[in-house]
C-alpha positions in Angstrom: -12.8 -1.2 4.9 -13.6 -4.8 4.1 -11.4 -7.0 6.3 -9.5 -6.3 9.5 -6.3 -8.1 10.6 -5.0 -7.8 14.2 -1.4 -6.6 14.6 0.7 -6.8 17.7 3.5 -4.2 18.0 5.7 -2.9 20.7 6.3 0.9 20.6 8.6 3.1 22.6 7.1 4.3 25.9 7.4 8.0 24.9 5.4 7.3 21.7 2.7 5.4 23.7 2.4 8.4 26.1 2.0 10.8 23.2 -0.6 8.5 21.7 -2.5 8.2 24.9 -2.5 12.0 25.3 -3.8 12.4 21.7 -6.6 9.9 22.2 -7.6 11.5 25.5 -8.0 14.9 23.7 -9.7 13.4 20.6 -12.4 11.0 21.8 -13.7 10.4 18.2 -10.4 8.6 17.4 -9.4 5.2 18.7 -6.2 3.2 18.6 -7.3 1.2 15.5 -8.1 4.4 13.6 -4.8 6.0 14.5 -2.8 3.0 13.4 -4.8 2.6 10.1 -4.2 6.2 9.3 -0.5 6.1 10.2 0.3 2.9 8.4 -1.5 3.7 5.2 0.1 7.2 5.1 3.5 5.6 5.7 2.9 3.2 2.8 1.7 6.0 0.5 4.8 8.1 1.3 7.3 5.3 1.0 6.3 3.6 -2.1 9.9 2.5 -2.9 9.1 -0.4 -5.2 6.8 -2.4 -3.0 3.9 -2.5 -5.4 2.5 0.9 -4.3 3.2 2.9 -7.5 0.6 5.6 -7.9 -1.6 3.6 -10.3 -1.2 0.1 -8.7 -3.9 -1.7 -6.9 -1.9 -1.6 -3.7 -1.4 2.1 -3.9 -5.1 2.7 -4.5 -6.1 0.5 -1.6 -3.7 2.3 0.8 -5.1 5.7 -0.4 -8.7 4.4 0.1 -8.0 3.2 3.6 -6.2 6.4 4.5 -9.0 8.7 3.2 -11.7 6.5 4.8 -9.9 6.6 8.1 -9.4 10.4 8.1 -13.0 11.1 7.0 -14.6 8.6 9.3 -17.3 10.2 11.5 -18.0 9.5 15.1 -20.4 6.7 15.5 
């Protein structure tokens, strides 16, 4: 991934608790990695005319980020 951008988001408390539990059980994942995977997968699944058609540059970029995030190894 070339450039990172910080995002501030409020999430429901139940979701936060689930996320915290997941991260406690999977130490090789962190909050940034979870959000990158979740957001890129959401964009891939909901292409709906936002420039993410399967052969578009945006779609390919989302797919690349998603796969890199999933395949990332513990450092």
